[in-house]
N, C-alpha and C positions, 0 to 999 in steps of 0.2 A: 567401533570400540568393542572390546571383549571383556566380560566379567563373569565370574562364577556365581551362579544362583545358589545361595546358601540356604540350607534348611535350618531355620531359626529354632533354637531349643524352646520347648513349650514354656519354660520358666520365664522367658523374656518376651513372649508374645503378649501384647497388651490386650488383644481380644482374640479368642480362638474358640472353635466349636468341636465337639467330639464327632468323629466320623461314624461312630456307632454308639447308640444309646440303648440301654436295656429296657427302657419303658418310661412312661410319663411320671412326673412328680407333681401332679396336680394336687392342690390343697383345697379341701372343701371349705365352704363358708366365705371364700373370697370372690368378689365380683369386680370386674374392670369395665371402664367405659367402652361402649361399643366401638368407638373410633380406634381403639387399640388393635382391633383385628379387622380383616377385610372379608366381607361376605364371600362365601365359596364361589358364587356365580360371577364375581368380578375378576378373579384371577386364578390362574393355574399355579398351585403351590409347587415350589421346587422340592425335590426329595431332600431328606436330611443329609444324605451323602453329598449331594450337589452343593448344598449350603455349606457344609463343612469344608469341602474343597475350596470354595470361593473364599471363605473367611480365612482359612489357613494360608492362602496365597497373598492376602493383603499385607503389604509391607508394614512391619512394626515400627512405630515411631521410636522405640528404643533402639532398633537397628539403625534408623536414620540418625538419631542423636549420637550413637556410637561412632558412626562414620564421620559426622561433623567434628566430634571430639578428637578422633584420631588424626584429622586434618588440621587440628589446632585452630579450628574456627572458634573465635571467642563466644562465650555464652552471651545471649542478649535477652534481657527481661522484656524488651520491646516486642519480641516475637510472641509473647504469651497473650492469649485472649483475656481481655479484662473481665474481672469477676464482678465489678460494680454493675448493678442492674440485673444480676442473675435472679434476684428475688422477684423481679417483675415478669419472669417467664411464666406464662399462664397455661399454655397448652402442653399436653404430653409430647406432642411433636417437638416443640421447642426444647423441652427438658431433655428428651432423649438425644437429640442432635448435639446439644451443648454438653451433655454428659460424656459423649464420645470425644468432643473437642477438648474438654478439660482433662479427660483421661490421657490424651496424647501429650498435653502440656505437663501433666504429672510425670509421665515417662521421660520427657525432656529434662525436667528439673532433677529428677532422680539420677539420670545418667550423668549429668554434669555435677552431681553431688551438691546441688543447691537445695538440699533437703530442708534447711531452715527457712527457705522462702516458700515452701510448698504448703504451709499450714492454711493459708487463705484459699488456695486451690482445693485442698482437701475438704475444708469446711463447705465450700460451694458444691463439690461433688456429693458430699453426704446429704446436703439439703435437696439436691436434685434427685438423688437416689430414693430418698424418703418420699418425695413428691410422686415418684413413679411406683411407689410401694415395693421397692426392691432394696431398701436400705438395710434390711436384715442380713444381706450378704456382704456388707461393707464393714470390716473391722476397723472403724475409724480411730478408736482410742489407741490401739496397738500401732497402727500406721503413723498416727500423729506422734506417738512417743518415739518411734524409730526415726522419724523425720527431724524432730527437734534435737535429738541426741546425735544426729548424723552418724549413727552407728549401724553396722551390719547392712550394707547396701543390698546384698543378695536377698536377705530376709524381707527388706522393704519392697524390693521389686517383686518378689514372689507374692507377698500379701496383696500388693496393688493389682497384679495380674490376676491372681486367683479370684479376687472380688469381681472383676469384670467377667471372668469366665463363668462364674456362678450366676451372675445376673443374666448373661446371654442365654445360658442353658435354661434357667427358670422361665424367662420370657418365651422362649420357643416352645417349651413343654406346656405352657399355659396359653397357647394360641395368641400370643402377643408378638408374633414374628415381625410385625411392622415396626414396633418399638425397638426391637433388637437390631433390625436393619438400619434404623436411623442412628443408633449408637455406633454401629460399625462404620457407617458413612461419615460420622463426625470424626472418628479416629483417622480415617483415610484422608479426609479433607485437611485436617490440621497437620498430619504427617507430611502430606504433599506440600503444604505451605512451608513447613520448616525446611524440607529438602530443597525446594526450588529457591528459596531465599538464600540458603547457604551456598547453592551452586552458582549463583549469579556472579559472585566475586571469587570463585575458585574453579580451577580447571581439573580437579581430581576426576579421573575417569570412572572410578568405582561409583561415586555419587551420581554422576551423569548417567551411568548405566542403570542404576536403580530408578532414576526418574524416567528414563526411556522405557523401562520395563513396565511402568505404570500404564502404558497404553493397553497392555493385555489385562492387567489387574482391573483397570477402570471398566473395561468391557464386562468383566465378571461382576463388578459392583453394580453396573447398570442392570445386569440380568437379575441381581438380587433385589434391586429396588423396583424393577418394572411391574411386578404384580400389584404394587401398591400405588402406582402413579396415577391411577384413575379413581382413587378413593377420596380425594379432596384436593382443594386448591394448594395447600401447603406441600403435599406430596408431589403434585404435578409441577409446581414451581421448582422444587429441589431437583426433580428428575431432569427438567429442562436445563438447569444450571450445570448438572453433571455432564449432560450432552454437550454443552458449550465447551467444557474443558476437553472432552473427548475429541471434539472437532479440531482442537489445536494439535492433536496428535496425528492428524490424517497423513501427514507427510513423513512421519517417523517410521522407520522400518526396524522390526525386531524379529530375529530368527534364532533358532536354537540348534546346537549340535551336541551329540553325546560326548562326554569326556571319558577319562579313564575310570573304570569301576574301582571301588575301594572295598577291601574286606576289613571289617573291624568287629570287635567283641562287644556285644550288648547283652546284658543280663546272663552272662555266662555262656553265650553261644555266638558263633560266628555268623555275621550277616553281610550280605553284599549290598553296597550302597552305590547306586548309579548316579553319577554327577552329570549335570548339563552345563553347557556354556551358552551364554546369551551373546548375540552379536547385535549391537544397537547402532543404528545410523541416525544421528540427530545433529543438526547444525546448531551453531550458536544462536542464530536467528530463531530457530524453532524452540530452543530452550527458553529464550527470552519471552516468546509469545506464550508458552505454556506457563511460565512463572508469573507473568502479568495476569493472565486469565485466572490462574489458581488463586492468586492474591485477591483479585477483584471479587471472586465468588466467595471466598472465605470471609472477607471483610463484610460482605453483604449479609452473610449468615450470622455472624457474631453481633452485627448491629441490629438485626431484626428487620432490616429494610428490604 
């Protein structure tokens, strides 16, 4: 199968990182649990540029939801992670992972314009963000107002995305990269779940290609998580789960070829954009195995078992 790999606009990326930062934004007087960071001797940290490349390549759940919507796949509230019990999350590991999962669900709700149903998810996200001491970056009242009024979807998406962007940047700049990595992993896990569930009853090649391409993206995500995999049982278990999903991709083949370059105007100047095409070879049986394993892992994580 062949599909064009699109460069998703920053405004709809649920989680992204800047490839270049001008400096740290550390704030004095704040202290975080030691478990939030990994001792230097336990892992080799990836460069900021490497992390940015990995994060920017992770498929946005908003893109996935957009594909599902264009295929006229009906919205399903049953796909959403339950918010009941979120108050019982005690560790920063659990809070960060679920913050990513609920963030993906928020993107799914917003894209389907089920904004009136998103207040409970929003409230849960706000509580988790406060618990991780990053709630100051989440404009809950404005996002809630836009959700309830079902007005200005673009503004709603931007505010939601911008909140996650600021949280990610703050965590990395304050040596809490493990928490940011968990949030990103949560976004990917829920996006993968939404995509594979939608693909099981649909033969759309674009969606199948996006799922097939996750073989490469998952390899990057494992690289992002690997430095933290030896820092505790929770991290080790999560890394093992992600490797289980990765093993389901062993027979999937993904290759790339350069497409026709495009010249377009950006900020008053002409730029050349080089497109790529992906060639994904994935059977129905492989898709079914990937979907089943992704669902199994996702359900384990949201249940806490």
